[in-house]
PATORTI-782898 format. One record per residue: residue number from 1; residue in one letter; chain; x, y, z of N, C-alpha, C in turn. Coordinates in nm, 2 decimals. Example, Ala and Ser with C-alpha at 12.3 -4.5 7.8 and 13.67 -1.06 7.14 Angstrom:
<pts>
k|r|c|nc1|nc2|nc3|cac1|cac2|cac3|cc1|cc2|cc3
1|a|A|1.32|-0.57|0.78|1.23|-0.45|0.78|1.32|-0.33|0.78
2|s|A|1.28|-0.22|0.71|1.37|-0.11|0.71|1.29|0.00|0.79
</pts>
This chain:
<pts>
k|r|c|nc1|nc2|nc3|cac1|cac2|cac3|cc1|cc2|cc3
1|m|A|12.94|14.19|5.85|12.83|14.16|5.92|12.73|14.08|5.90
2|a|A|12.67|14.06|6.01|12.61|13.89|6.02|12.46|13.91|6.05
3|v|A|12.37|13.87|5.95|12.20|13.86|5.97|12.17|13.74|6.01
4|v|A|12.06|13.84|6.11|11.99|13.76|6.25|11.85|13.77|6.14
5|i|A|11.77|13.65|6.16|11.66|13.63|6.10|11.59|13.63|6.24
6|d|A|11.46|13.69|6.23|11.36|13.68|6.34|11.25|13.59|6.30
7|s|A|11.27|13.40|6.34|11.16|13.36|6.32|11.05|13.35|6.38
8|g|A|10.98|13.43|6.46|10.91|13.46|6.54|10.86|13.38|6.63
9|v|A|10.77|13.34|6.72|10.77|13.30|6.85|10.77|13.17|6.86
10|p|A|10.87|13.12|6.96|10.92|13.00|6.94|10.80|12.92|7.00
11|a|A|10.78|12.76|6.91|10.67|12.71|6.95|10.72|12.63|7.08
12|p|A|10.60|12.56|7.15|10.63|12.49|7.27|10.72|12.36|7.28
13|t|A|10.70|12.32|7.14|10.78|12.20|7.15|10.94|12.18|7.07
14|d|A|10.92|12.33|7.11|11.11|12.34|7.05|11.19|12.31|7.20
15|r|A|11.31|12.27|7.15|11.42|12.26|7.25|11.49|12.39|7.26
16|f|A|11.52|12.33|7.42|11.59|12.51|7.48|11.73|12.51|7.39
17|s|A|11.76|12.37|7.40|11.91|12.34|7.32|11.89|12.41|7.20
18|q|A|11.84|12.40|7.13|11.84|12.41|6.94|11.77|12.55|6.96
19|t|A|11.75|12.64|7.10|11.67|12.77|7.04|11.78|12.89|7.11
20|p|A|11.81|13.04|7.03|11.91|13.04|7.13|11.86|13.12|7.24
21|p|A|11.94|13.13|7.32|11.93|13.17|7.44|11.84|13.32|7.48
22|a|A|11.91|13.37|7.40|11.83|13.52|7.37|11.68|13.50|7.36
23|r|A|11.62|13.38|7.33|11.46|13.33|7.34|11.42|13.24|7.41
24|w|A|11.50|13.17|7.51|11.48|13.12|7.61|11.31|13.16|7.71
25|h|A|11.31|13.29|7.72|11.23|13.36|7.83|11.05|13.31|7.71
26|d|A|11.09|13.34|7.63|10.97|13.36|7.52|10.95|13.18|7.48
27|l|A|11.05|13.11|7.48|10.99|12.94|7.50|10.95|12.90|7.62
28|l|A|11.01|12.98|7.73|10.90|12.89|7.88|10.81|12.94|7.88
29|l|A|10.79|13.11|7.80|10.62|13.14|7.81|10.56|13.03|7.70
30|a|A|10.55|13.01|7.62|10.49|12.91|7.53|10.49|12.80|7.57
31|k|A|10.63|12.71|7.63|10.56|12.62|7.72|10.48|12.60|7.82
32|r|A|10.50|12.69|7.89|10.35|12.75|7.98|10.23|12.72|7.95
33|q|A|10.24|12.84|7.79|10.11|12.83|7.79|10.02|12.70|7.74
34|f|A|10.11|12.67|7.70|10.12|12.44|7.60|10.07|12.37|7.69
35|l|A|10.08|12.39|7.84|10.14|12.31|7.95|9.94|12.33|7.99
36|e|A|9.92|12.48|8.04|9.81|12.52|8.09|9.69|12.44|7.98
37|r|A|9.69|12.38|7.85|9.61|12.38|7.73|9.60|12.23|7.72
38|e|A|9.73|12.20|7.74|9.74|12.02|7.75|9.74|11.95|7.83
39|l|A|9.79|11.98|7.95|9.80|11.88|8.03|9.67|11.77|8.10
40|e|A|9.59|11.86|8.05|9.44|11.78|8.08|9.39|11.74|7.99
41|y|A|9.47|11.71|7.88|9.44|11.55|7.80|9.56|11.50|7.77
42|s|A|9.65|11.56|7.78|9.80|11.46|7.74|9.92|11.52|7.80
43|c|A|10.00|11.41|7.86|10.12|11.48|7.93|10.26|11.38|7.85
44|r|A|10.20|11.39|7.73|10.33|11.30|7.66|10.44|11.42|7.63
45|c|A|10.45|11.53|7.67|10.59|11.65|7.66|10.63|11.67|7.82
46|l|A|10.56|11.61|7.88|10.59|11.64|8.05|10.75|11.61|8.08
47|i|A|10.80|11.47|8.03|10.90|11.39|8.07|10.99|11.48|8.00
48|e|A|11.04|11.56|7.87|11.11|11.64|7.80|11.12|11.77|7.88
49|f|A|11.00|11.82|7.89|10.99|11.97|7.93|11.08|11.98|8.09
50|v|A|11.03|11.86|8.19|11.07|11.86|8.29|11.26|11.84|8.32
51|e|A|11.31|11.70|8.21|11.43|11.74|8.19|11.50|11.87|8.17
52|e|A|11.42|11.93|8.06|11.47|12.02|7.99|11.49|12.16|8.12
53|a|A|11.36|12.17|8.21|11.41|12.27|8.28|11.50|12.23|8.40
54|g|A|11.56|12.12|8.41|11.68|12.04|8.48|11.83|12.12|8.45
55|d|A|11.83|12.14|8.29|11.92|12.17|8.25|11.90|12.35|8.19
56|v|A|11.83|12.39|8.24|11.82|12.57|8.20|11.78|12.61|8.33
57|w|A|11.77|12.55|8.40|11.71|12.65|8.53|11.80|12.77|8.56
58|e|A|11.93|12.74|8.55|12.06|12.88|8.59|12.01|12.96|8.48
59|a|A|12.05|12.93|8.37|12.07|13.05|8.26|11.94|13.14|8.24
60|l|A|11.83|13.06|8.34|11.70|13.13|8.30|11.68|13.22|8.43
61|d|A|11.75|13.22|8.54|11.79|13.27|8.66|11.65|13.24|8.78
62|f|A|11.66|13.08|8.77|11.60|13.07|8.84|11.64|12.98|8.94
63|s|A|11.62|12.93|9.09|11.69|12.89|9.18|11.71|12.73|9.14
64|s|A|11.65|12.67|9.08|11.62|12.54|9.09|11.55|12.50|8.96
65|a|A|11.53|12.42|8.95|11.44|12.31|8.79|11.31|12.28|8.89
66|e|A|11.27|12.26|9.03|11.14|12.25|9.06|11.10|12.43|9.09
67|e|A|11.21|12.57|9.09|11.13|12.67|9.03|11.08|12.69|8.94
68|i|A|11.14|12.63|8.86|11.12|12.69|8.72|10.95|12.56|8.69
69|i|A|10.93|12.54|8.71|10.81|12.38|8.74|10.73|12.47|8.80
70|r|A|10.77|12.53|8.94|10.67|12.63|8.99|10.63|12.75|8.93
71|e|A|10.70|12.82|8.91|10.66|12.93|8.83|10.71|12.97|8.73
72|g|A|10.76|12.89|8.66|10.80|12.93|8.49|10.64|12.83|8.44
73|y|A|10.66|12.73|8.48|10.54|12.64|8.43|10.42|12.66|8.51
74|e|A|10.42|12.72|8.63|10.31|12.70|8.73|10.26|12.60|8.76
75|l|A|10.35|12.51|8.77|10.30|12.39|8.81|10.30|12.34|8.96
76|d|A|10.22|12.23|9.02|10.35|12.17|9.14|10.42|12.07|9.13
77|p|A|10.51|12.10|9.15|10.67|12.02|9.13|10.62|11.90|9.20
78|i|A|10.62|11.89|9.31|10.53|11.75|9.36|10.47|11.61|9.27
79|e|A|10.33|11.75|9.20|10.30|11.65|9.14|10.29|11.60|9.03
80|i|A|10.41|11.68|8.92|10.48|11.67|8.82|10.56|11.58|8.88
81|d|A|10.63|11.56|8.97|10.76|11.46|9.00|10.67|11.34|9.01
82|l|A|10.59|11.31|9.03|10.48|11.21|9.05|10.44|11.13|8.91
83|a|A|10.40|11.23|8.84|10.34|11.22|8.69|10.42|11.18|8.64
84|v|A|10.62|11.23|8.62|10.67|11.25|8.56|10.75|11.09|8.58
85|a|A|10.73|11.02|8.69|10.80|10.87|8.75|10.65|10.79|8.69
86|w|A|10.55|10.84|8.72|10.47|10.75|8.65|10.46|10.71|8.48
87|l|A|10.50|10.85|8.42|10.52|10.79|8.29|10.64|10.69|8.24
88|k|A|10.75|10.74|8.33|10.88|10.69|8.27|10.84|10.54|8.32
89|h|A|10.71|10.53|8.32|10.75|10.31|8.35|10.64|10.27|8.32
90|n|A|10.53|10.39|8.24|10.39|10.31|8.14|10.41|10.39|8.02
91|e|A|10.33|10.32|7.98|10.29|10.40|7.80|10.30|10.57|7.80
92|q|A|10.40|10.55|7.75|10.41|10.67|7.68|10.30|10.77|7.54
93|d|A|10.27|10.63|7.46|10.26|10.72|7.34|10.07|10.81|7.32
94|v|A|10.01|10.70|7.46|9.92|10.70|7.47|9.87|10.82|7.52
95|a|A|9.76|10.90|7.46|9.73|11.05|7.53|9.67|11.01|7.71
96|i|A|9.73|11.06|7.81|9.66|11.06|7.92|9.68|11.25|8.02
97|g|A|9.55|11.25|8.05|9.57|11.36|8.12|9.62|11.37|8.27
98|l|A|9.70|11.45|8.30|9.73|11.48|8.41|9.66|11.45|8.55
99|g|A|9.49|11.48|8.54|9.44|11.42|8.62|9.40|11.26|8.64
100|e|A|9.41|11.22|8.57|9.38|11.09|8.51|9.52|11.06|8.54
101|i|A|9.67|11.04|8.56|9.76|11.00|8.61|9.77|11.02|8.78
102|t|A|9.69|11.11|8.82|9.73|11.18|8.97|9.61|11.09|9.01
103|a|A|9.51|11.08|8.96|9.42|10.91|9.01|9.49|10.79|8.99
104|k|A|9.52|10.73|8.93|9.58|10.63|8.89|9.70|10.63|9.01
105|i|A|9.79|10.68|9.06|9.90|10.71|9.12|9.80|10.70|9.32
106|a|A|9.71|10.77|9.32|9.65|10.77|9.45|9.59|10.62|9.44
107|a|A|9.49|10.59|9.33|9.45|10.45|9.34|9.60|10.36|9.42
108|a|A|9.73|10.35|9.34|9.79|10.27|9.33|9.82|10.27|9.52
109|k|A|9.83|10.39|9.57|9.89|10.38|9.67|9.79|10.36|9.79
110|d|A|9.64|10.36|9.80|9.54|10.32|9.84|9.55|10.14|9.84
111|q|A|9.58|10.09|9.72|9.53|9.93|9.67|9.64|9.87|9.79
112|l|A|9.64|9.78|9.92|9.70|9.74|9.97|9.76|9.61|9.91
113|l|A|9.90|9.57|9.99|9.98|9.48|9.89|9.97|9.40|10.04
114|a|A|10.01|9.27|9.99|10.00|9.17|10.08|10.15|9.17|10.20
115|g|A|10.14|9.15|10.28|10.27|9.15|10.39|10.41|9.06|10.27
116|h|A|10.50|9.04|10.32|10.66|8.96|10.30|10.58|8.82|10.30
117|g|A|10.60|8.77|10.18|10.62|8.64|10.18|10.50|8.60|10.21
118|g|A|10.49|8.46|10.30|10.37|8.38|10.31|10.28|8.30|10.21
119|k|A|10.17|8.28|10.22|10.10|8.19|10.16|10.03|8.31|10.04
120|r|A|10.03|8.28|9.93|9.97|8.37|9.80|9.85|8.31|9.74
121|d|A|9.75|8.41|9.67|9.61|8.35|9.65|9.69|8.27|9.45
122|p|A|9.70|8.16|9.45|9.74|8.09|9.31|9.68|8.16|9.21
123|s|A|9.56|8.24|9.21|9.49|8.32|9.12|9.59|8.46|9.09
124|e|A|9.66|8.47|9.19|9.72|8.59|9.17|9.85|8.61|9.04
125|g|A|9.86|8.46|8.98|9.98|8.43|8.92|10.10|8.42|8.98
126|s|A|10.24|8.41|8.92|10.40|8.41|8.98|10.37|8.55|9.07
127|q|A|10.50|8.55|9.16|10.52|8.66|9.23|10.59|8.74|9.10
128|v|A|10.60|8.86|9.17|10.62|8.98|9.07|10.80|9.00|9.07
129|d|A|10.87|9.03|8.94|10.97|9.07|8.96|11.04|9.20|8.91
130|n|A|11.17|9.25|8.91|11.20|9.33|8.87|11.17|9.41|8.73
131|v|A|11.16|9.32|8.64|11.10|9.34|8.50|10.99|9.34|8.46
132|n|A|10.89|9.31|8.54|10.73|9.26|8.48|10.66|9.44|8.53
133|l|A|10.61|9.51|8.43|10.63|9.65|8.45|10.50|9.66|8.46
134|t|A|10.38|9.58|8.44|10.27|9.57|8.46|10.19|9.53|8.58
135|k|A|10.24|9.46|8.66|10.20|9.41|8.81|10.24|9.46|8.89
136|g|A|10.37|9.48|8.89|10.47|9.56|8.99|10.59|9.55|8.94
137|g|A|10.73|9.51|9.01|10.88|9.52|8.97|10.92|9.61|8.98
138|n|A|10.92|9.69|8.88|11.00|9.89|8.85|10.86|9.98|8.82
139|s|A|10.74|9.93|8.82|10.64|10.00|8.79|10.60|10.15|8.91
140|t|A|10.60|10.24|8.89|10.53|10.32|8.95|10.44|10.30|9.07
141|d|A|10.33|10.27|9.02|10.24|10.16|9.07|10.31|10.10|9.20
142|y|A|10.33|10.01|9.15|10.38|9.89|9.25|10.42|9.96|9.37
143|t|A|10.55|10.03|9.33|10.64|10.14|9.40|10.58|10.21|9.51
144|l|A|10.46|10.28|9.49|10.36|10.40|9.58|10.33|10.27|9.70
145|r|A|10.26|10.19|9.61|10.17|10.07|9.71|10.26|10.02|9.80
146|r|A|10.42|9.96|9.78|10.56|9.91|9.86|10.54|10.02|9.95
147|l|A|10.60|10.13|9.93|10.64|10.25|10.01|10.51|10.31|10.10
148|a|A|10.40|10.23|10.08|10.26|10.32|10.16|10.28|10.15|10.27
149|r|A|10.35|10.06|10.21|10.32|9.96|10.28|10.45|9.93|10.40
150|d|A|10.53|9.96|10.31|10.65|9.92|10.42|10.75|10.08|10.48
151|c|A|10.73|10.14|10.42|10.79|10.27|10.46|10.71|10.44|10.43
152|p|A|10.61|10.45|10.49|10.49|10.54|10.48|10.55|10.65|10.49
153|e|A|10.62|10.64|10.58|10.70|10.81|10.62|10.75|10.87|10.48
154|m|A|10.86|10.76|10.41|10.90|10.82|10.32|10.84|10.84|10.14
155|l|A|10.71|10.78|10.18|10.59|10.81|10.10|10.58|10.97|10.14
156|d|A|10.54|10.97|10.27|10.51|11.11|10.31|10.63|11.25|10.23
157|r|A|10.75|11.22|10.31|10.85|11.27|10.26|10.82|11.35|10.11
158|i|A|10.78|11.19|10.02|10.82|11.24|9.90|10.72|11.31|9.83
159|e|A|10.59|11.29|9.91|10.41|11.38|9.84|10.49|11.55|9.91
160|s|A|10.58|11.54|10.04|10.58|11.68|10.13|10.71|11.75|10.02
161|g|A|10.77|11.71|9.95|10.87|11.75|9.84|11.00|11.74|9.90
162|e|A|11.01|11.69|10.04|11.15|11.68|10.12|11.24|11.60|10.00
163|l|A|11.15|11.46|9.95|11.21|11.37|9.85|11.16|11.35|9.69
164|s|A|11.27|11.35|9.64|11.16|11.35|9.51|11.22|11.21|9.40
165|f|A|11.11|11.17|9.33|11.11|11.03|9.24|11.23|11.09|9.07
166|r|A|11.24|11.21|9.09|11.31|11.30|8.97|11.45|11.24|8.96
167|d|A|11.49|11.20|8.87|11.60|11.20|8.77|11.72|11.26|8.80
168|r|A|11.84|11.31|8.83|11.92|11.40|8.84|12.02|11.36|8.74
</pts>
């Protein structure tokens, strides 16, 4: 005879992989309620929650990870996609709210880049490389500014949800 111990409501920081599948719907609800309270102040958990959605969407009877984000977490998948991309390239240990990330993304898109090549203002410092995460290179802010300059139709497709920053 097996003994089952009900340990109560799952904590929102519990991982699906460490929670019995019978409790996954409870865990999803706990994560949704946590996100409702915390995203205004801190998005530190967002990358993990989104990555987990990609692992469990089918088992939870959703049609995709995006549907878990939209219906399960009650968030805008496009906004979350951009926020996760920003978080992956910036300081994740500092508490930053979703609104602040959205504002930083909008500011980055609005900040025009100079054209390719040509003369540069020496006060701008050296040219950006692919490992300089503060001024350009792989940073999401720089990527958004480059898309706005070089390929605005692709940026429109990302914002409409047709394309995604998210790694699969």
